[in-house]
N, C-alpha and C positions, 0 to 999 in steps of 0.2 A: 504493500500500500504506500503510495506517495504521500509524504507528510506535507501538511500545509502550515505556513508560518503563522504564529499567534503571539500576541502580547497580552499578558495578564496584568491589568491595572487594579490594584487591590488596597484595602485598608485593614490588614490582618489584626484582630478578628479571628474568633474561633471557627466560624463556618468558612471564612476566607481561607484558613489554614487547610481545612480538609478539601476545599475546592481545588487548591493546588495539588494535593494528592490525587484527587479524581482526574484532574487534567493530565497529570503525568501517567496515569493508568490507561489513558486513551491513546491508541497507537497512531491515530491520524494526525496528531498535532506535533509540530516542532516549536517548542517554546523558545522564542528568540530574545525575549526580554521580560523581566518581572519588575513592574513599576509600582511604587508606593505612593499613596495619597492619604491625607488626613481624613479622619472620619470617626470610626469607633473610638480611636484615641488620636492624639496629635501626630503629625507626620514624622516627628523625630522618633516616636515610638513605633509607628507602623513601618518605617524604613528599617529600623533595627529588627523588628519582628520578621520582615520579609527576608532580610539577610540570614537571620537565624533559621527560618523555615527552609530556605534554599539549601543551607548546610544540612539540616536534619533530614531532608528528603534526597540528599545526595546529588544536587545539581549546581552547587555554588561555584564549581570550577568551570562549568560549561555555560551557565546562563547568568548574565550580569543582572544585578539588582540596582535600580535607579531611584533616587529620592525625587519626589514630586513637589508640587506647589506647596508653599509654606502656609497658606491660608486660603479660605474659600473666596471665590469671586464676590459672593454676596455680603462679605464682611459681617457674618453672623457668628455668634458663639455656638460651637458644636461640641459634641462629645457625649459619651454614654457610659454608664457604669455596667451595662449589661454584659460586656465581655471581660469584666474584671479590671483590676488596676494596671495590668501589663498589656491588656488587649488579648492575651492568651490565657485568660483566667488569672491564676496566681503564678503560673509557670513562667520562668525566665530561662529561655534556651541559650546555650552558648552562641556567641556571635560567630559569624563566618570569618575565616582568616583570609578570604579572597580580598584583593584590593578593591577599594571603592572606585567606580568609574569617574572619570573626570568631567562628565557632563550630567545634566539632569534628565528627569523622565520626559519632559515635554520635548526637548530637542531630540532625544532618542526616538520618541514616537514619530516625529517628523522625518528623521533620517530613515527609519525602517519603512515608512510609508513610501519613500522613494525607491529604496532598495527592492521592496516587494510590491511595487505598484500593481494594483488590481488583484493582488493575491492575499494581502495581509488581513487577518481577522484580529480584532481587538475585543477582548472580553473585560468589562469593567464591573467589579463587584463592590465598589465603594462610591462615594460622591464623584460626580463627573468633572471635577475641577481640572484635572490634567488634560482631559480630552477637550474641554472648552478652551483652555489656554492655547492648546495646539491649533485649534480652529481660528482663534483670534489672530495668532501670529501668522498663520498660513491657511486661508480658507480652502486652498486646494487639497488640504488633507482630506476633506470630505469626499472628494472624487477618487482619491488614490487608494483609500481603504476599501477592501472588498466588502467588509461587513463589521458593524459594531453591535455587539450584544451586551446589554447592560442590565444588571439587577437593580431594579428601582421602580417606584411608582405603584399606584393603585388605581386602576381604571374604573372598575365597577364594584369595588369593595371598600370598606373603611380602611383608613391608614393604621399604622402601628406606633406612630409617635404623636399624632393628633388624629382627630376624627376623619381628616381628609388626606393626610400626608404620610407617606412611607419615609423611613429615616434617611436613606441615601439621597433622595431628591430634596427632602426638607433641609438637609445639611448644607446644600449649595444650590438653591433653586435657580439662580441666574445661570449657573453653569449648565444645569439640565436643560433649561429653555434654549440656550445657545446651541446646544447639541441637537435637540430635536428639530430645530428650525434650520439647521445648516445644510441639509441635503445629503448628509452621510446616510448610507443604507443601514438602518438600525432595526433592532428588535428589542422591545422593552419587556423584560421578564420581571413582572411585579407580583404583588401579593395575590392577585387574582389566580395565579398559577402556583406560586411557591407554597401557598397554604394548602395546596393539593399534594404536597410532597412531604408528608410527616416522617419523622424519625423517632423511634421508640428505644427504650432501654434494651429490648430484645434484639433490635437491629445492631446496636452498639456491641452487644455481647457476641453476635455472630462475626462482626469485624474483628474483635479482639481474639476470638478463638482461632483465627488464622495463624497467629503466633509469630508473624514477621515483625521486625522492629518498627516498620512504617505503619503497619496495621495497629500495633499497640499504641503508638504515638497518636494516631488519628482517633483511636477509641478513647484515649485519655482526654483529648480535646472535646470530643462529643459528650463525654460524661459531664465535663464542666458546662457545656452548652445546655444539656438537659437540666442541670442544676439551676442555671440562670432562668430558664423558662419556668421552672417550678417556683423560684423565688419571686420573679417579677410578674408572672402572669397567672400562676396557679395551675398551669397545664402540666400534665405528666408526659408530654411529648414536645419535640421541637420541630422546626421546619427547615428544610434544606435550601434556604434562599440562594446562597452564593454558588453552591455546587450545581444547582439547576441551571444557572446561566451558562455554565460550561456544557451541560447536557443539551440545552437548546441550540447552542452553537454547533454541537456535534451531530444531532439527530433531530429531524423535524417531527418525530413521533412522540416527543415528550411534552408537547404543548399544542394547544389549539390557538392559532394566530390569526388575527384579523388585521387588515390594512386600514390606515386612516391617519389622522393628524392628532398630535398631542400638543397641548398648550399647558405650560407650567405656571402656577401661581407664584409670582415673584414679589408680591406686595409686602411680605414679611409680617402680615397680620394674620387673621383667621384662615386665610387661604394659602399661607406660605407652604410651598411644596406640593400643592394639589396638582395632580396630573389629570387634566380634562381630556378625555379621548373622544374624538369626533370621527366615527366611521366614515368610510368613503361615501356611503349612501346618503349621509347627512352633511357632507363637507361644503356643499354649495347652497345650503339653506339660506334664504334671504334674511332670516332673523339673526343669523350669526354676524358679528362685527366684520366689517370689510377686511380688517387686518388679519382676521382668522381665515377668511375665505381665500385670501391671497397667499396663504402659507403652503402652497402646493409643493414647494421644494422640501418642505419639512415632513412629507409623508413617510410613514414607516410602518413596521409591524408591531403589534401589541399582543402579547400572550394573554388571552382572556379566560383560559381554563386548561385543565389537564388534557394531555393527548391520549393516544391509544396505547402507549407503553407505560409501564410502571417505573417511574424514575427511581424511587427509593430502592427497589429491588436491584436495578442496574448499579446504583451507587454502592450498595452493600457488597455486591459480588465483585466489583472491580477493586474495591479497597481490600478485599480478602486476598487478592492475587498479588504475588511478588511484582514489584515494579519492573518494567522492561528496562533495557539498557538506556542510559541517559541520552536524551536528544541533544545533539551537538548543534550549537547555533552557527549561522553563517558568519 
């Protein structure tokens, strides 16, 4: 199978950590860069976590890790206790000994979009700050990227940080709106579909039973993730938000996707981070504001429900298997 180049833009994050494991377990992808963005915790911490995760999963000598933007475009205070003080629960992994790149995430995204023009997939599992800054610096990034899949938003269901907003979009709503209006070919993987991908303690036990170091590490992250769900929401199960973005990028059977226009609430009031989805069938309604009707270039795909295949089952099975040989970047 010919591998396709992919950049993972992430704010690790417990489910971000196992999203990396799931990505490495999929043979179709060549991870060419791992970029950090602030979100669950500030970027200083997510960058360190990304480096440590690259080392823990055995790729830090082959896949460079880049530090992203230092603050959201929206100039809002963000952060969450959900993923613990380190972003990886209470765990502090050893830092990678690989040298830090001399450039940042945004410039590397732009460079890779030229090297792999028309072929590069970007999967974003945190706020869209790095992607938006890349588009501001070079709007041509939108046409050079083959596809952007991002975890974020809530099209037809309530939010998880306010009644209307999902965390990643709420954390930098201006960035999200820049991205969905840019013309980049995108798929939004939000709460409409991630809440159809539950993870239970029994699933974690099956992963841990595999007995490989990587499976045991991911199981430890997932136990912490389940604990957070119980503490913060009272649920006895979690949702595979970030891994599902990798899944949707890989296979179209994991989600039901509709095409339309997304407009993000950027007023920082009650509608901060709201993702209003206007399906194609309603996009030219005369009751819509003209500015919305004119956003034809911002059309994309929105995952509105589960697909025909069970994502959780695929996730558990792939994390049980030994990781294949490391993908070497170009």
